[in-house]
TIDOGU-541637 format. One line per field, with one value per residue: x, y, z of N, C-alpha, C, CB in turn; residue in three letters. Coordinates in nm, 4 decimals, decimal comma. Glycine has a CB too. Example, Ala and Ser with C-alpha at 12.3 -4.5 7.8 and 13.67 -1.06 7.14 Angstrom:
n.c1: (1,3190 / 1,2850)
n.c2: (-0,5690 / -0,2250)
n.c3: (0,7800 / 0,7080)
ca.c1: (1,2300 / 1,3670)
ca.c2: (-0,4500 / -0,1060)
ca.c3: (0,7800 / 0,7140)
c.c1: (1,3200 / 1,2900)
c.c2: (-0,3300 / 0,0030)
c.c3: (0,7800 / 0,7870)
cb.c1: (1,1308 / 1,4084)
cb.c2: (-0,4473 / -0,0598)
cb.c3: (0,9046 / 0,5725)
code: (ALA / SER)
//
This chain:
n.c1: (0,0824 / 0,2007 / 0,3791 / 0,1888 / 0,0586 / 0,2403 / 0,1800 / -0,0147 / 0,0569 / -0,0110 / 0,1523 / 0,3134 / 0,1113 / -0,0026 / 0,1902 / 0,2052 / -0,0527 / -0,0928 / -0,1780 / -0,4298 / -0,6833 / -0,9526 / -1,2702 / -1,3019 / -1,0382 / -0,9433 / -1,1015 / -1,0067 / -0,7481 / -0,4964 / -0,5088 / -0,5498 / -0,8662 / -1,0417 / -1,1813 / -1,0377 / -0,7924 / -0,8807 / -0,9655 / -0,7276 / -0,5323 / -0,6542 / -0,9011 / -0,7961 / -0,5675 / -0,6849 / -0,8508 / -0,6547 / -0,5262 / -0,7097 / -0,7271 / -0,4724 / -0,4894 / -0,6886 / -0,5656 / -0,3447 / -0,4713 / -0,5862 / -0,3551 / -0,2590 / -0,4344 / -0,4971 / -0,6574 / -0,8681 / -1,0140 / -0,9421 / -0,9643 / -1,0000 / -0,7972 / -0,9736 / -1,2059 / -1,1036 / -1,0464 / -1,3056 / -1,4378 / -1,2875 / -1,3496 / -1,6249 / -1,6117 / -1,4754 / -1,6671 / -1,8848 / -1,7887 / -1,6382 / -1,5759 / -1,4298 / -1,1143 / -0,7613 / -0,6760 / -0,9133 / -0,9657 / -0,7396 / -0,7863 / -1,0171 / -0,9245 / -0,7211 / -0,8679 / -1,0094 / -0,8012 / -0,7428 / -0,9579 / -1,1920 / -1,4249 / -1,5452 / -1,5438 / -1,3744 / -1,4363 / -1,2929 / -1,2949 / -1,2769 / -1,4500 / -1,6091 / -1,8711 / -1,8426 / -1,6281 / -1,7417 / -1,9488 / -1,8075 / -1,7188 / -1,9657 / -2,0524 / -1,8511 / -1,8954 / -2,1407 / -2,0622 / -1,8741 / -2,0316 / -2,1992 / -2,0087 / -1,9187 / -2,1573 / -2,2039 / -1,9724 / -2,0193 / -2,2480 / -2,1373 / -1,9563 / -2,1382 / -2,2724 / -2,0623 / -2,0145 / -2,2640 / -2,2729 / -2,0612 / -2,1600 / -2,3666 / -2,2527)
n.c2: (-0,1199 / 0,1226 / 0,1861 / 0,2184 / 0,4441 / 0,6378 / 0,7120 / 0,8962 / 1,1509 / 1,3678 / 1,3947 / 1,1651 / 0,9763 / 1,0128 / 0,8973 / 0,6362 / 0,5390 / 0,5636 / 0,3881 / 0,3302 / 0,4222 / 0,4044 / 0,3503 / 0,0739 / -0,0277 / 0,1122 / 0,0065 / -0,2561 / -0,2163 / -0,2301 / -0,0279 / 0,1482 / 0,2017 / 0,5046 / 0,4723 / 0,2670 / 0,3909 / 0,5856 / 0,4235 / 0,2866 / 0,4858 / 0,7121 / 0,9817 / 1,2344 / 1,1851 / 1,0667 / 1,2753 / 1,4683 / 1,3494 / 1,3795 / 1,6559 / 1,7228 / 1,6546 / 1,8324 / 2,0787 / 2,0558 / 2,0616 / 2,3158 / 2,4712 / 2,3981 / 2,4983 / 2,7855 / 3,0094 / 3,2790 / 3,2897 / 3,1112 / 2,8260 / 2,8648 / 2,7711 / 2,6795 / 2,6174 / 2,4107 / 2,2201 / 2,1687 / 2,0709 / 1,8406 / 1,6961 / 1,6497 / 1,4895 / 1,2634 / 1,1713 / 1,1093 / 0,9591 / 0,7420 / 0,4845 / 0,4991 / 0,4374 / 0,5239 / 0,5273 / 0,5841 / 0,8461 / 0,9751 / 0,9431 / 1,0977 / 1,3609 / 1,3810 / 1,3683 / 1,6068 / 1,7944 / 1,7602 / 1,8745 / 1,7341 / 1,7466 / 1,9776 / 2,3410 / 2,5739 / 2,8348 / 3,0478 / 2,9859 / 2,7707 / 2,5500 / 2,3908 / 2,2655 / 2,2259 / 2,0431 / 1,8358 / 1,7646 / 1,6402 / 1,4118 / 1,2926 / 1,2432 / 1,0672 / 0,8632 / 0,7566 / 0,6559 / 0,4686 / 0,2938 / 0,1881 / 0,0557 / -0,1377 / -0,2795 / -0,3949 / -0,5500 / -0,7331 / -0,8583 / -0,9798 / -1,1559 / -1,3166 / -1,4339 / -1,5868 / -1,7689 / -1,8984 / -2,0124 / -2,1910 / -2,3650 / -2,4845 / -2,6642)
n.c3: (0,0000 / 0,0683 / -0,1440 / -0,3373 / -0,2476 / -0,3064 / -0,5586 / -0,5367 / -0,5888 / -0,8490 / -1,0862 / -1,0792 / -1,0803 / -1,3325 / -1,4926 / -1,3845 / -1,4304 / -1,7018 / -1,8981 / -1,8247 / -1,9637 / -1,9958 / -1,8331 / -1,7863 / -1,7821 / -1,5629 / -1,3575 / -1,3595 / -1,2787 / -1,0230 / -0,8457 / -0,5368 / -0,3789 / -0,2931 / -0,0553 / 0,0687 / 0,1115 / 0,2878 / 0,5014 / 0,5745 / 0,5990 / 0,6936 / 0,7049 / 0,6432 / 0,4815 / 0,2563 / 0,1679 / 0,1156 / -0,0980 / -0,3106 / -0,3059 / -0,3979 / -0,6703 / -0,7544 / -0,6983 / -0,8661 / -1,1175 / -1,0993 / -1,1049 / -1,3540 / -1,5458 / -1,7465 / -1,6317 / -1,5172 / -1,2803 / -1,0237 / -0,7991 / -0,4472 / -0,1589 / 0,0418 / -0,1062 / -0,2621 / -0,0646 / 0,0397 / -0,1887 / -0,2392 / -0,0076 / -0,0452 / -0,2744 / -0,1760 / 0,0022 / -0,1672 / -0,3871 / -0,2943 / -0,3716 / -0,6027 / -0,7526 / -0,7421 / -1,0061 / -1,1432 / -1,0506 / -1,1479 / -1,4253 / -1,4647 / -1,4057 / -1,5952 / -1,8323 / -1,8001 / -1,8205 / -2,0852 / -2,1999 / -2,2377 / -2,0952 / -2,1622 / -2,1981 / -1,9802 / -1,9329 / -1,8143 / -1,5417 / -1,2541 / -1,0514 / -0,7657 / -0,8232 / -1,1000 / -1,1184 / -0,9709 / -1,1417 / -1,3461 / -1,2169 / -1,1650 / -1,4300 / -1,5178 / -1,3359 / -1,4206 / -1,6695 / -1,5856 / -1,4316 / -1,6284 / -1,7844 / -1,5992 / -1,5640 / -1,8222 / -1,8402 / -1,6353 / -1,7399 / -1,9657 / -1,8451 / -1,7083 / -1,9266 / -2,0313 / -1,8237 / -1,8137 / -2,0727 / -2,0482 / -1,8531 / -1,9913 / -2,1612)
ca.c1: (0,0000 / 0,2855 / 0,4241 / 0,0713 / 0,0275 / 0,3338 / 0,1196 / -0,1145 / 0,1086 / -0,0674 / 0,2526 / 0,3491 / -0,0078 / -0,0181 / 0,2813 / 0,1690 / -0,1816 / -0,1037 / -0,2497 / -0,5681 / -0,7496 / -1,0959 / -1,3190 / -1,2772 / -0,8994 / -0,9310 / -1,1630 / -0,9182 / -0,6183 / -0,4777 / -0,5002 / -0,6359 / -0,9852 / -1,0390 / -1,2292 / -0,9280 / -0,6969 / -0,9433 / -0,9663 / -0,5926 / -0,4474 / -0,7331 / -0,9768 / -0,7109 / -0,4828 / -0,7718 / -0,8897 / -0,5362 / -0,5001 / -0,7971 / -0,6859 / -0,3547 / -0,5334 / -0,7594 / -0,4635 / -0,2671 / -0,5541 / -0,5969 / -0,2289 / -0,2411 / -0,5212 / -0,4715 / -0,7883 / -0,8580 / -1,0763 / -0,8985 / -1,0263 / -0,9266 / -0,7650 / -1,0942 / -1,2913 / -1,0391 / -1,0662 / -1,4467 / -1,4684 / -1,2242 / -1,4285 / -1,7483 / -1,5765 / -1,4448 / -1,7936 / -1,9766 / -1,7258 / -1,5402 / -1,5450 / -1,3359 / -0,9750 / -0,6730 / -0,6744 / -1,0344 / -0,9446 / -0,6417 / -0,8479 / -1,1080 / -0,8481 / -0,6517 / -0,9684 / -1,0378 / -0,6876 / -0,7516 / -1,0764 / -1,2980 / -1,5482 / -1,5924 / -1,4660 / -1,3705 / -1,4894 / -1,2118 / -1,3108 / -1,2831 / -1,5198 / -1,6505 / -1,9784 / -1,7913 / -1,5517 / -1,8369 / -2,0234 / -1,7212 / -1,7233 / -2,0982 / -2,0515 / -1,7636 / -1,9616 / -2,2397 / -1,9868 / -1,8119 / -2,1385 / -2,2404 / -1,8985 / -1,9229 / -2,2790 / -2,1818 / -1,8693 / -2,0867 / -2,3328 / -2,0488 / -1,9073 / -2,2533 / -2,2936 / -1,9537 / -2,0408 / -2,3833 / -2,2353 / -1,9772 / -2,2471 / -2,4560 / -2,1769)
ca.c2: (0,0000 / 0,2412 / 0,2221 / 0,2649 / 0,5803 / 0,7299 / 0,7573 / 0,9996 / 1,2679 / 1,3649 / 1,3725 / 1,0230 / 0,8997 / 1,0197 / 0,7976 / 0,5027 / 0,4972 / 0,6134 / 0,2898 / 0,3228 / 0,5314 / 0,3760 / 0,3037 / -0,0700 / -0,0469 / 0,1650 / -0,0922 / -0,3720 / -0,1809 / -0,2650 / 0,0976 / 0,1474 / 0,2862 / 0,6134 / 0,4169 / 0,1908 / 0,4903 / 0,6466 / 0,3245 / 0,2507 / 0,6021 / 0,8179 / 1,0757 / 1,3445 / 1,1392 / 1,0481 / 1,4085 / 1,5327 / 1,2902 / 1,4459 / 1,7967 / 1,7347 / 1,6538 / 1,9582 / 2,1846 / 2,0379 / 2,1130 / 2,4598 / 2,5291 / 2,3628 / 2,5784 / 2,9279 / 3,0717 / 3,3976 / 3,2655 / 2,9814 / 2,7865 / 2,8973 / 2,6502 / 2,6324 / 2,5537 / 2,2844 / 2,1273 / 2,1299 / 1,9881 / 1,7102 / 1,6282 / 1,6019 / 1,3797 / 1,1471 / 1,1226 / 1,0602 / 0,8665 / 0,6681 / 0,3574 / 0,5229 / 0,4154 / 0,6323 / 0,5297 / 0,6564 / 0,9887 / 1,0221 / 0,9513 / 1,2136 / 1,4856 / 1,3802 / 1,4075 / 1,7500 / 1,8682 / 1,7489 / 1,9467 / 1,6403 / 1,7803 / 2,1081 / 2,4617 / 2,6192 / 2,9709 / 3,1297 / 2,9556 / 2,6333 / 2,5481 / 2,2610 / 2,2024 / 2,1840 / 1,9203 / 1,7333 / 1,7187 / 1,5450 / 1,2862 / 1,2346 / 1,1930 / 0,9502 / 0,7591 / 0,6927 / 0,5787 / 0,3562 / 0,2002 / 0,1198 / -0,0343 / -0,2498 / -0,3551 / -0,4766 / -0,6487 / -0,8381 / -0,9331 / -1,0619 / -1,2635 / -1,4046 / -1,5101 / -1,6845 / -1,8732 / -1,9702 / -2,0929 / -2,2988 / -2,4579 / -2,5518 / -2,7629)
ca.c3: (0,0000 / 0,0755 / -0,2780 / -0,4106 / -0,2038 / -0,3709 / -0,6832 / -0,5099 / -0,6575 / -0,9843 / -1,1916 / -1,0745 / -1,1177 / -1,4780 / -1,5490 / -1,3366 / -1,4852 / -1,8392 / -1,9804 / -1,7754 / -2,0349 / -2,0012 / -1,7029 / -1,7713 / -1,7416 / -1,4263 / -1,2683 / -1,3565 / -1,2199 / -0,8814 / -0,7702 / -0,4179 / -0,3781 / -0,1946 / 0,0725 / 0,1282 / 0,1622 / 0,4063 / 0,6097 / 0,6173 / 0,6267 / 0,7561 / 0,6219 / 0,5988 / 0,3703 / 0,1390 / 0,1210 / 0,0602 / -0,2302 / -0,4074 / -0,3077 / -0,4844 / -0,8097 / -0,7824 / -0,6995 / -0,9886 / -1,2275 / -1,0760 / -1,1522 / -1,4953 / -1,6316 / -1,7622 / -1,6093 / -1,4328 / -1,1490 / -0,9719 / -0,6729 / -0,3251 / -0,0819 / 0,1107 / -0,2069 / -0,2986 / 0,0469 / 0,0475 / -0,3052 / -0,2145 / 0,0954 / -0,1082 / -0,3647 / -0,0923 / 0,0575 / -0,2705 / -0,4822 / -0,2149 / -0,4388 / -0,7124 / -0,7165 / -0,7861 / -1,1527 / -1,1834 / -1,0218 / -1,2456 / -1,5581 / -1,4660 / -1,4151 / -1,7240 / -1,9313 / -1,7814 / -1,8767 / -2,2313 / -2,2450 / -2,2727 / -2,0224 / -2,2067 / -2,1705 / -1,8409 / -1,9306 / -1,7246 / -1,3994 / -1,2064 / -0,9229 / -0,7147 / -0,9003 / -1,2312 / -1,0954 / -0,9269 / -1,2591 / -1,4185 / -1,1413 / -1,1930 / -1,5679 / -1,5199 / -1,2572 / -1,5091 / -1,7682 / -1,5141 / -1,3947 / -1,7517 / -1,8177 / -1,5051 / -1,5936 / -1,9413 / -1,8085 / -1,5580 / -1,8340 / -2,0477 / -1,7581 / -1,6851 / -2,0500 / -2,0420 / -1,7240 / -1,8586 / -2,1881 / -1,9996 / -1,7806 / -2,0842 / -2,2387)
c.c1: (0,0866 / 0,3339 / 0,3081 / 0,0360 / 0,1240 / 0,2732 / 0,0026 / -0,0720 / 0,0597 / 0,0333 / 0,2937 / 0,2312 / -0,0287 / 0,0719 / 0,2376 / 0,0421 / -0,2009 / -0,1790 / -0,3947 / -0,6471 / -0,8977 / -1,1418 / -1,2917 / -1,1346 / -0,8744 / -0,9871 / -1,0698 / -0,7835 / -0,6147 / -0,4664 / -0,5934 / -0,7536 / -0,9702 / -1,0837 / -1,1202 / -0,8239 / -0,7518 / -0,9387 / -0,8257 / -0,5061 / -0,5217 / -0,7991 / -0,8881 / -0,6270 / -0,5659 / -0,8125 / -0,7724 / -0,5011 / -0,5820 / -0,7616 / -0,5657 / -0,3947 / -0,6044 / -0,6599 / -0,3788 / -0,3439 / -0,5662 / -0,4729 / -0,2101 / -0,3161 / -0,4809 / -0,6066 / -0,7730 / -0,9155 / -1,0461 / -0,9699 / -0,9378 / -0,8926 / -0,8875 / -1,1896 / -1,2354 / -1,0635 / -1,2113 / -1,4871 / -1,4099 / -1,3032 / -1,5573 / -1,7213 / -1,5493 / -1,5740 / -1,8793 / -1,9165 / -1,6145 / -1,4953 / -1,4552 / -1,1956 / -0,8891 / -0,6631 / -0,7969 / -1,0146 / -0,8467 / -0,7043 / -0,9411 / -1,0298 / -0,7665 / -0,7472 / -1,0001 / -0,9257 / -0,6909 / -0,8742 / -1,1946 / -1,4289 / -1,5992 / -1,4992 / -1,4742 / -1,4290 / -1,4261 / -1,2318 / -1,3116 / -1,3534 / -1,5640 / -1,7610 / -1,9335 / -1,7162 / -1,6469 / -1,9156 / -1,9392 / -1,7236 / -1,8579 / -2,1024 / -1,9678 / -1,8278 / -2,0646 / -2,1699 / -1,9266 / -1,9158 / -2,1850 / -2,1340 / -1,9010 / -2,0436 / -2,2569 / -2,0723 / -1,9296 / -2,1776 / -2,2486 / -1,9978 / -2,0177 / -2,2787 / -2,1867 / -1,9772 / -2,1583 / -2,3508 / -2,1487 / -2,0602 / -2,3328 / -2,3828 / -2,1873)
c.c2: (0,1260 / 0,2833 / 0,2697 / 0,4074 / 0,6820 / 0,7862 / 0,8519 / 1,1294 / 1,2637 / 1,3383 / 1,2257 / 0,9361 / 0,8992 / 0,9175 / 0,6559 / 0,4500 / 0,5393 / 0,5172 / 0,2718 / 0,4381 / 0,5047 / 0,3356 / 0,1551 / -0,0966 / 0,0062 / 0,0651 / -0,2123 / -0,3425 / -0,2220 / -0,1403 / 0,0933 / 0,2438 / 0,3956 / 0,5635 / 0,3381 / 0,2861 / 0,5529 / 0,5517 / 0,3002 / 0,3692 / 0,7201 / 0,9109 / 1,1844 / 1,3043 / 1,1215 / 1,1829 / 1,4793 / 1,4778 / 1,3610 / 1,5943 / 1,8175 / 1,7385 / 1,7845 / 2,0736 / 2,1778 / 2,0915 / 2,2643 / 2,5318 / 2,5090 / 2,4578 / 2,7253 / 3,0004 / 3,1877 / 3,3759 / 3,1229 / 2,9515 / 2,8274 / 2,7667 / 2,5925 / 2,5628 / 2,4177 / 2,1801 / 2,0786 / 2,0401 / 1,8486 / 1,6300 / 1,5712 / 1,4839 / 1,2525 / 1,0862 / 1,0533 / 0,9486 / 0,7857 / 0,5381 / 0,3758 / 0,4904 / 0,5287 / 0,6402 / 0,6035 / 0,8071 / 1,0480 / 1,0387 / 1,0718 / 1,3430 / 1,4936 / 1,4225 / 1,5567 / 1,8345 / 1,8671 / 1,8200 / 1,8576 / 1,6654 / 1,9197 / 2,2210 / 2,5010 / 2,7586 / 3,0545 / 3,1004 / 2,8052 / 2,6391 / 2,4063 / 2,1950 / 2,1535 / 2,0513 / 1,8065 / 1,6793 / 1,6208 / 1,4093 / 1,2168 / 1,1713 / 1,0655 / 0,8337 / 0,6840 / 0,6046 / 0,4527 / 0,2506 / 0,1209 / 0,0180 / -0,1582 / -0,3389 / -0,4482 / -0,5806 / -0,7647 / -0,9225 / -1,0286 / -1,1807 / -1,3643 / -1,4931 / -1,6177 / -1,8004 / -1,9597 / -2,0618 / -2,2124 / -2,4060 / -2,5410 / -2,6592 / -2,8976)
c.c3: (0,0000 / -0,0624 / -0,3636 / -0,3718 / -0,2624 / -0,4985 / -0,6592 / -0,5773 / -0,8021 / -1,0957 / -1,1954 / -1,1183 / -1,2685 / -1,5464 / -1,5102 / -1,4029 / -1,6310 / -1,9305 / -1,9351 / -1,8369 / -2,0620 / -1,8626 / -1,6802 / -1,7235 / -1,6003 / -1,3253 / -1,2501 / -1,2900 / -1,0735 / -0,7934 / -0,6498 / -0,4323 / -0,2727 / -0,0580 / 0,1437 / 0,1858 / 0,2904 / 0,5250 / 0,6646 / 0,6590 / 0,6891 / 0,6562 / 0,5617 / 0,4784 / 0,2434 / 0,0806 / 0,0551 / -0,0781 / -0,3363 / -0,4167 / -0,3995 / -0,6310 / -0,8457 / -0,7908 / -0,8257 / -1,1093 / -1,2193 / -1,1288 / -1,3031 / -1,5884 / -1,6338 / -1,7541 / -1,5123 / -1,2929 / -1,1033 / -0,8408 / -0,5558 / -0,2520 / -0,0095 / 0,0126 / -0,2486 / -0,1906 / 0,0536 / -0,0695 / -0,2869 / -0,1111 / 0,0366 / -0,2018 / -0,2854 / -0,0359 / -0,0484 / -0,3569 / -0,4155 / -0,2820 / -0,5607 / -0,6636 / -0,7733 / -0,9384 / -1,2068 / -1,1669 / -1,1220 / -1,3839 / -1,5684 / -1,4844 / -1,5440 / -1,8355 / -1,9217 / -1,8424 / -2,0286 / -2,2882 / -2,2790 / -2,1979 / -2,0577 / -2,1674 / -2,0237 / -1,8247 / -1,8194 / -1,5756 / -1,3751 / -1,0723 / -0,8883 / -0,7952 / -1,0381 / -1,2178 / -1,0565 / -1,0460 / -1,3417 / -1,3500 / -1,1630 / -1,3319 / -1,5778 / -1,4453 / -1,3414 / -1,6126 / -1,7052 / -1,4781 / -1,5166 / -1,7939 / -1,7286 / -1,5324 / -1,7129 / -1,9208 / -1,7294 / -1,6467 / -1,9181 / -1,9672 / -1,7309 / -1,8074 / -2,0676 / -1,9459 / -1,7678 / -1,9761 / -2,1476 / -1,9294 / -1,8750 / -2,1664 / -2,1808)
cb.c1: (-0,0936 / 0,4046 / 0,4931 / -0,0477 / 0,0303 / 0,4669 / 0,0736 / -0,1332 / 0,2648 / -0,1347 / 0,3770 / 0,3945 / -0,1314 / 0,0139 / 0,4258 / 0,1507 / -0,2933 / 0,0342 / -0,1775 / -0,5735 / -0,6789 / -1,1282 / -1,4682 / -1,3026 / -0,8057 / -1,0042 / -1,3003 / -0,8954 / -0,5907 / -0,3525 / -0,5348 / -0,5544 / -1,1123 / -1,1287 / -1,3511 / -0,8632 / -0,6689 / -1,0891 / -1,0265 / -0,5244 / -0,3822 / -0,6467 / -1,0873 / -0,6202 / -0,4123 / -0,8976 / -0,9434 / -0,4182 / -0,5322 / -0,9460 / -0,6523 / -0,2581 / -0,6264 / -0,8662 / -0,3734 / -0,2323 / -0,6940 / -0,6161 / -0,1110 / -0,2879 / -0,6647 / -0,3974 / -0,8911 / -0,9286 / -1,2307 / -0,7449 / -1,0524 / -1,0100 / -0,6554 / -1,1661 / -1,3057 / -0,8875 / -1,0269 / -1,5355 / -1,4138 / -1,0784 / -1,4612 / -1,8158 / -1,4535 / -1,3491 / -1,8716 / -2,0189 / -1,6695 / -1,5978 / -1,6735 / -1,3444 / -0,9258 / -0,5340 / -0,6696 / -1,1562 / -0,8924 / -0,5238 / -0,9254 / -1,1904 / -0,7556 / -0,5929 / -1,0967 / -1,0544 / -0,5558 / -0,7545 / -1,0421 / -1,2516 / -1,5245 / -1,7289 / -1,5142 / -1,2277 / -1,6407 / -1,2414 / -1,4397 / -1,1396 / -1,6413 / -1,6947 / -2,0922 / -1,6980 / -1,4443 / -1,9334 / -2,0664 / -1,5755 / -1,6995 / -2,2076 / -1,9967 / -1,6268 / -2,0289 / -2,3268 / -1,8757 / -1,7409 / -2,2577 / -2,2650 / -1,7638 / -1,9269 / -2,3965 / -2,1464 / -1,7540 / -2,1680 / -2,4108 / -1,9309 / -1,8538 / -2,3795 / -2,2940 / -1,8174 / -2,0692 / -2,4938 / -2,1613 / -1,8709 / -2,3365 / -2,5205 / -2,0341)
cb.c2: (-0,0001 / 0,2157 / 0,1036 / 0,1726 / 0,5886 / 0,6594 / 0,6384 / 1,0208 / 1,2735 / 1,4937 / 1,4624 / 0,9833 / 0,9567 / 1,1613 / 0,8240 / 0,5049 / 0,5540 / 0,6392 / 0,1552 / 0,3285 / 0,5568 / 0,2644 / 0,3304 / -0,1430 / 0,0218 / 0,3011 / -0,1384 / -0,4219 / -0,0290 / -0,3521 / 0,2183 / 0,1836 / 0,2019 / 0,7300 / 0,3269 / 0,0968 / 0,6005 / 0,6861 / 0,1924 / 0,1773 / 0,6473 / 0,8976 / 1,1396 / 1,3905 / 1,0061 / 0,9664 / 1,4928 / 1,5147 / 1,1392 / 1,4280 / 1,8446 / 1,6187 / 1,5343 / 1,9870 / 2,1738 / 1,8893 / 2,0485 / 2,4890 / 2,4671 / 2,2200 / 2,5657 / 2,9585 / 2,9685 / 3,5133 / 3,2892 / 2,9788 / 2,6344 / 2,9935 / 2,6812 / 2,7505 / 2,6448 / 2,3045 / 2,1944 / 2,2544 / 2,0528 / 1,7290 / 1,7248 / 1,7158 / 1,4168 / 1,1869 / 1,2382 / 1,1750 / 0,9437 / 0,6374 / 0,2884 / 0,6705 / 0,2775 / 0,6138 / 0,3859 / 0,6090 / 1,0088 / 0,9252 / 0,8224 / 1,2199 / 1,4991 / 1,2401 / 1,3251 / 1,7835 / 1,8092 / 1,6027 / 2,0283 / 1,5007 / 1,7710 / 2,1346 / 2,5769 / 2,6174 / 2,9676 / 3,2731 / 3,0181 / 2,5668 / 2,6427 / 2,2752 / 2,2993 / 2,2934 / 1,9421 / 1,7906 / 1,8390 / 1,5978 / 1,3121 / 1,3424 / 1,3006 / 0,9840 / 0,8203 / 0,7997 / 0,6651 / 0,4057 / 0,2759 / 0,2226 / 0,0382 / -0,1983 / -0,2594 / -0,3882 / -0,5834 / -0,7764 / -0,8364 / -0,9784 / -1,2063 / -1,3212 / -1,4161 / -1,6180 / -1,8106 / -1,8713 / -2,0070 / -2,2441 / -2,3816 / -2,4494 / -2,7253)
cb.c3: (0,1210 / 0,1668 / -0,3447 / -0,3853 / -0,0523 / -0,4018 / -0,7645 / -0,3572 / -0,6504 / -1,0114 / -1,1689 / -0,9325 / -1,0484 / -1,5293 / -1,5015 / -1,1859 / -1,4012 / -1,8958 / -1,9761 / -1,6177 / -2,1652 / -2,1055 / -1,6909 / -1,9043 / -1,8407 / -1,4134 / -1,3241 / -1,4971 / -1,2340 / -0,8644 / -0,8604 / -0,2935 / -0,3514 / -0,2401 / 0,0494 / 0,0237 / 0,0551 / 0,3765 / 0,5602 / 0,5078 / 0,4998 / 0,8476 / 0,7037 / 0,7125 / 0,4067 / 0,1766 / 0,2372 / 0,1547 / -0,2304 / -0,3680 / -0,1655 / -0,4597 / -0,8357 / -0,6731 / -0,5757 / -1,0091 / -1,2250 / -0,9258 / -1,0764 / -1,5197 / -1,5859 / -1,8984 / -1,5550 / -1,4989 / -1,1550 / -0,9517 / -0,6703 / -0,2330 / 0,0198 / 0,1801 / -0,3302 / -0,3204 / 0,1794 / 0,0505 / -0,4343 / -0,1668 / 0,2104 / -0,1857 / -0,4501 / 0,0230 / 0,1195 / -0,3595 / -0,6027 / -0,0787 / -0,4807 / -0,7638 / -0,7681 / -0,7266 / -1,2092 / -1,1005 / -0,8772 / -1,2529 / -1,5890 / -1,3353 / -1,2951 / -1,7536 / -1,9127 / -1,6302 / -1,8272 / -2,2718 / -2,3634 / -2,2460 / -1,8718 / -2,1513 / -2,2577 / -1,7891 / -1,9133 / -1,7499 / -1,3454 / -1,1953 / -0,9258 / -0,5745 / -0,9166 / -1,2915 / -0,9845 / -0,8206 / -1,3463 / -1,4271 / -0,9899 / -1,1813 / -1,6648 / -1,4582 / -1,1335 / -1,5802 / -1,8300 / -1,3867 / -1,3319 / -1,8659 / -1,8039 / -1,3603 / -1,6217 / -2,0588 / -1,7288 / -1,4436 / -1,9259 / -2,1009 / -1,6255 / -1,6521 / -2,1713 / -2,0132 / -1,5856 / -1,8977 / -2,2900 / -1,9054 / -1,6842 / -2,1773 / -2,2484)
code: (UNK / UNK / UNK / UNK / UNK / UNK / UNK / UNK / UNK / UNK / UNK / UNK / UNK / UNK / UNK / UNK / UNK / UNK / UNK / UNK / UNK / UNK / UNK / UNK / UNK / UNK / UNK / UNK / UNK / UNK / UNK / UNK / UNK / UNK / UNK / UNK / UNK / UNK / UNK / UNK / UNK / UNK / UNK / UNK / UNK / UNK / UNK / UNK / UNK / UNK / UNK / UNK / UNK / UNK / UNK / UNK / UNK / UNK / UNK / UNK / UNK / UNK / UNK / UNK / UNK / UNK / UNK / UNK / UNK / UNK / UNK / UNK / UNK / UNK / UNK / UNK / UNK / UNK / UNK / UNK / UNK / UNK / UNK / UNK / UNK / UNK / UNK / UNK / UNK / UNK / UNK / UNK / UNK / UNK / UNK / UNK / UNK / UNK / UNK / UNK / UNK / UNK / UNK / UNK / UNK / UNK / UNK / UNK / UNK / UNK / UNK / UNK / UNK / UNK / UNK / UNK / UNK / UNK / UNK / UNK / UNK / UNK / UNK / UNK / UNK / UNK / UNK / UNK / UNK / UNK / UNK / UNK / UNK / UNK / UNK / UNK / UNK / UNK / UNK / UNK / UNK / UNK / UNK / UNK / UNK / UNK / UNK)
//
């Protein structure tokens, strides 16, 4: 777990999870979930992990209205509460997509609701991916049983 926590740093995570470019690959990765980090290292460590990604994005963007430290902390707390089952690969993919502009324009600002909407959108995509993977696995098991 300790070596996995080293990849909380967004720059290291981008390298470690560079091949996790779909929800399916993120689900299959061995990256620790936010809930596991919270359980093993505490709420503060889990929140700080997400804060690092938000701060990294805040610095990455050339926008006029950046998030304050308090906004970053509150947004990270809400993400940890709502999306505790996401792993670090999921979080990395969301922020990587945001940097690439895949969630739309920033219109000179970054805020909590905007980030939360990306997590909501990704959550729907991830749930659909997991659903179809389970269906496929069920079909394989059923076909094997029928032989």
